[in-house]
N, C-alpha and C positions, 0 to 999 in steps of 0.2 A: 504493500500500500504506500510506503514511503516513496517508492519509485514513481507511482502514479501522481502523488502530490507534487513531486518535483517537476513533472511534466507541465503542470499549469505554469510553473515558474519559467521553465526553459523555452516554452513556446513563444514567449514574448520576444526572444532573440530573433525569431523568424520575422515577426511583424515590425521589428524596431525601425526599419527603414521604410515601412509602408505607412502605418498610422496606428495610434492609440495603444501603445504598449501598456499604458497605465491600467487598462482593464485587466489584462492578464496578470499584471503585478498584483492587483487587488485580489485576484483569484489564487494567489499563492497561499491563501488561507492563513493569514496572519492572526486570525481570531474573529469571533462573531462580530463584536462591535466594530472592529477595524474593517471588516469586510463590508458591513452595511454603510459605514461612514465613507469608506473609500469609493464604493460604487455609487452611493448617493451623490457624491461630489465629482463623479467621474468626468462629466463634460468639462467642468472648469479645470480639473487637474490635467485632463487630456490636452486641453488647450495650452496650458502652461508648458507641458512636456514638449508638445510639437512645436510651439513657438520658440522654445529654447534651441531647437535644431535649425529653424528657418528664419526666425526674427521677421515675421510677416509685417508688411506695411499696413498702414491704416486702411488703405483701399482693399487689401487682400483679406484682412481679418474677418469681416462679416461672412464671406463665403466659407472660410475654414471653420468658423464657429457653428454655422448652420449645418455643415457636413458632420461635425462631431456630434451635435445634438441629435441629428437624424440617425446616426449610427447607433448611439446609445438607446434611443427609443426603439429602434428595430431589435437591438440585441436583448433588451430587457423583455420585450414582449414575445420573442421567439426562441431564445436560447437558454435562458436561466433555468427553466423547468427541466430541460434535458440534462443540464449540469447537475441539478439536484438529484435526478434519477440515477446518474452515474455514481454520485456519492452514496446514494442508498444501496446500490449494488456493492460498492466497496465496503460499506458498513456491514453487510451480511457476511463478508469473507475475512474481515480483518482479525478475527479471533483465531483463525486457523494458520498453520504454518504455510509457507509459500516456497516457490522456487525461482531461480533466475529467469526461466522461461515464462513463468506466470507474471513476474514483474515486468518483463518486456512486453507481454501482451497488454498489460494495463497501460503502459506508456503508449502503445499503439491505439488503444481505445480512447485515451485522452486526446491524442493528436487528431483522431477522426472526429471527435466531438467538437474540437475547436476549429476544424477546417471551415465550416460555413462562416464563422465570424471572420476568419482570415480572408476568405474570398470576398465577403462583403466589404471589408476594409480596403482591399485592393481596388475594388470597383469604385468605392467612394473617394479614395485618395487620387484615383485617376482623374477625377473632376477638378482636383486642386492643382495638378501638375501644370496646366496651361498658364496659370497666373504666376508661377515661379519665375524668377529672373536671376541674374548673376549675383545680386546681393544675397539672395537666399542660398545659392550654391556656395558662396564664400563663407557664409555663416555655418553651413553644414560642414564644410572642411574644418573650420575653426573648432566647432563642437566635437568633431571626431578626434581632432588632435588633443583637445583637452581631456576627452574621455580616455584616450590611450595613456595619457600621463597619469591619470587617476588609477587606471588599471595596473600600470607598472608599479605604482606605489602600494596599492592595496593587495595585489595578487601575485606580483612577480618580484618579491623582495630578494635582493642578492644573497642574503643569508638563508641557506636552505633550511636551517632549524626554525627560523622565524616563519618562513613560508609554509613549512609543514604545520606549525602551530596555528597559524591563521586559517589555513585550509580546514584543519580539523574543527576549529571554532565555528566556521561557517556551516560545515556539515552537521555539527552538533546542534546548532540553532535550528536547522531545518528538521532534524529528527525529533527534537524535543517539542517542536510545534505540533507534531502529530502524537507522539507517545507520552509527553510529559518528561520529567527528569529521567535521564539515563543513569544506570548504575555502573559500577566498575566492570562487570562482564561485557556490557554493551560498548563501553568506552574502549575496551581493549580491541574489540572487533572493529570499531570505527577507526581507531588509530592504525591498526595493522592494515586495514583496507585502504586507507589514504596513502600509507607508506608504499604499498605495492601497486598503486594505480599506474596505468600506462599513460596518464595525462602528461603531455609534453607542452610546457609553457611557451617555448619558442614557436612550435607549430601552431599553437592556439593564437598567439599574437599575429603571426604572419598571415593566417587565414582571416583573422578579424580585419586586418588592414586590407587584404584583398577584397573582402566584402564591402568595406567602406569605399574603396576606389570604384568598385562595380556600381554601387548606389549612385555616386556622383556622376559617373560616366553615363549611366542609363538615363538619369534625369536630364542631364545636359543634352543628350541626343534627342530625347522626346521633345524637349523645349525647342531646340534649334530646328528640328524637322517639322514642327507644328503637327505632330502626330494626332490623328483623330482618336476618339474614345476607344474603339476596338483595338487599335494599335497600342494605345497606352496600357490598356488592361493586359494585353498579351505580353508586353514587355515587362510589366511589373510582376506578372505571374512567373515569367521566366527568371526574373531577378530573385524572387522568393525561393524558387527551386534551387538556384545556385547558392543561395544563402543557407538553405537547409542541407544541401548535399553538394559538397565542393566539387567543381569540375576537375580538380587535380586528383588523379587516381590514387596517388600515395596518401594524400590527406583523407580521401574518402575511406580508404582501408583503415586508416588510423581512427577516424570517426566511428567506424563500426566496432573496432576493438574496444574503444573507450565506452561506447554505449552498452556493449555486452558486459563489460566489466562492471559498469555502474549498476546494471540490473542484478548481477550476482551479488554485489555488495549490499544493495538495498534488501535483497532477500536474506542475506546473512544477518543484517542488523535486525530485521523483523523477527527472524527465527530466534535471535538471542534475547528478545524482549520477554518479560514476564506476563503472566495472565492479567495482572493488574494494569500493566502498561498497555496491553492490547485493549482492555476495556476502556482505558482513557482514550485511546485512538478511536474506538467506536463512538464514544460520547462526543468527541470533537467532530468527527465526520457527521454525526447526526445534527450537531449544532450548526455546522456550515450548510448542511442540507436544508434545515429549517430557514436559515437566513436567505438562501437563494430562492426558496419558494416564496418567502415573504416579499423579497425584492421583485420577483416575477409578477406578483399580484398587484404591485403598485405601478400600474401602467397609466394611471390617470393623474393629471395635475402636476406633471413634471414642469419645472420652471426652467426656461431656456437661459443660456448664458447671456449676461449683459453684452449688447452689441451684436448678438447673433442675427438680429433681423434688420440691423441698420448700421450706420457708421459709427 
């Protein structure tokens, strides 16, 4: 189940250069109140996030805000109930032991569940592309550079001992979000699993930078060629495909090894948990399920962002 929960988090990477990664961050299941608050403020937070990457002009902002509002309205009314059903299914199985293969199947189920939201986001973002200009592309490059500096500081520390400790800390936070506090037996499994991981920071950073260049080049090409809507959608879908699956065969093989390893580690951590910790996981899954159903029912009376309908 931990592997499935992490998929809500990891899917945002695929959407990052399309639109509204905030939503999937809120579905990282940080807790009931945080989920409701984050999703309830989703349009405004989504605007802040996207504007941070593009620094939209005053003339561009109304279209972007309307697009974000419309996406959230669609998403709330069509997708949240299905997410809740997926959590209900997970809740039925979380008390039982699992396998690496089962963990990977859960990841695939989550990806499939999130796919309609991604495809809608691509189509909606395609409507924004024509209003972008060089100022927005320069801001995108600047933001990517800043993000990479933060990544090196937070994830790629030169001291391998510090890097290992910080990696374990992040993994522990994700696990405890599901199971509650981990005990010494689970901590040993987690530490050993992180130490033996095939994760390669240099390959990760290189592919991240490759994706960033791909995003900027794709957007510039669409803008310069004045591509029509079907061409924009097709190009953005291809971009997302290259983001999720590297065109470099060596890196693609590495991605698969890492994904398989992470499924196995998630299963090992789950199987090391106690009955009480799995009951905690079930209770939290139920709480998130209830929250999503509640949010899905609140389809009336949504307040649009300031400026969404005008200048």
